[in-house]
N, C-alpha and C positions, 0 to 999 in steps of 0.2 A: 560472883557480883558483879562480874565485866561484862554481862550482857542485861545490864540495867535491873536483875534481877526478876527475868522475864518467866515467868509462870507457864507450864506446857498448857497448852490452848491454842486453836486457831487462830484468837486473835490475842492483841499487845495485852496483857492481864501481868501487872505486879500485885503479890501479896505481900511483898518488903522491898524498903528504898535500896536503890542498886546505883551502880555506878556505871561509864560508859569509858573509862580512862584507860584507851589501846591505843592509843597513837605514838610509837615511835619516831626517832628519829631517821630512820629509813621510810618508813611511809609517810612522814611530812615530807620529804624528799620527792617521794613518789606525787605524791598530791599535789606539790607547786610545780611538774613535768606534766602533770594533768591539766591542769591551767592552761595549756598550749591548745588541746583540745576539745575544749568547756563548751565553745559553739557548736561544734559537732555533733556531739553530746544531744545539746537541748535541743538542735534541731533534728537528731533521732526520736527523741523523746516527744519532741512535737507532731511528728510526723506521724507515730504511733498514736497519739491521741486521733487526730483525723482520720485517720484507718477505721479506728474502733466506732467515731462518730459518725462516720459517715453508712459504717455497714450497721450500725445499732441504735442510730436517735430514731429512725422511723417506729421503731417497736412501741406499744402500748405501754403507757410506765415507766421508761427508759429516760433516766435525766443525765446529762455530764454536766460538770463542774464549768460553770459559765466564766471565762475570760474578763476580768476588769477593765474596764474602758483606759484607765491610767495608768496600765502595766501590762507587761508580757508575762505570762508564765512560763517560766521552765518545761511544765509538764513531766517533772519527777517523777508524778504517780499517775495514774489513769486511774480514777476512781467514778462510778455512776451510782444513780439510786434509782432503788425498782420500787415502785408503788404497786403491791399487791393485787390491791382492788381494782386495777386497771390492766395491770402485766398478766393475771391470772397464777402467779409463782411468786417465790420470796426470794429474797438475799439468800439465804442460807440451802435452796434447793438448785440455784445457778452455782453455789460456792460447791456442792457437794457432786451436780455433776459436772461440772468442772475437773473437780477430782479425778471421779471415776476415768477419766481420761487421760490422767496425769496430769496437769493442769493447776498450775498450781495459783491461787488466789487467796486473799484475806479480806474477811470484814473491814470496815475503814476502824481506825484505832477507837477503844472502848474508852470513854470520856473518864477522865481521871477520878472525878467525883463516884465510879464506880469500881473503880478500883480497890480491893480490898484494903489495900494499906491507906489510905484514907477515908473508910467509912466512917470514923467518928468527927469527920471533918464538917463546918455548915459549908452550906450551899446554897448560890444564888445564882440563879439560871433561869432559861427559858422551853430549855428540855430539846433546843436543837441539837445540841450534840447526840442525845440519846437515841432521838428519831436517823439521826444520820450514822450512827452505826448500827441502830436495826435495820435502815434500807440500803447502805450502803455498802460496794461489794470493790475492792482494789484488783483492778485486771492487770498481768503480766506488763511490764511495761521499761523494760529493758533497752538500752540504747542499740543491745547487739540482737534483739528480734528479728527476725526476718517477716515479710510477708504470709509465709507459712505456716511460721508460730503464730502471727495473728490470727490466721484463716482459721485454724487450728479451734481459738477461742470461739470465735462469731459463729462456726458450725454448731457447738452447742448451743449457744442461742439459736440458730436456728431451725436446730434437731428439734425444737419445741421443750426443751428441755423436760 
């Protein structure tokens, strides 16, 4: 239950209620120390996003999450959506092509209303989350990625998937 009761799946899915209580005192101290390099980490992730955006933004059917005018994203996660009717391929085709190159990626989070644990709960929505789950993919975006690492991801797109 310490891993939020996550099911084995390439996307985040829960069939049971789980928790994420894993922060010990030692980890809290390490976290406080990491605050000193927080801006460096954010800048690294923003650089990753910019790299992917510059390399992939011109491809048909590819759309990146825009940055809102009233804030500055930390770009913790780089994800994009793929419109199959324009690109000629789906998010899942890309995920599997990346996996074949030993590159981890994931679909955007599965909406809570589609999680088995919430199947009997009422739903009030417009389908936006479902569309993002269907078309969205999270690319590798860790702050320690190298340009070569990110270029490997771009090469999968460039190879025509």
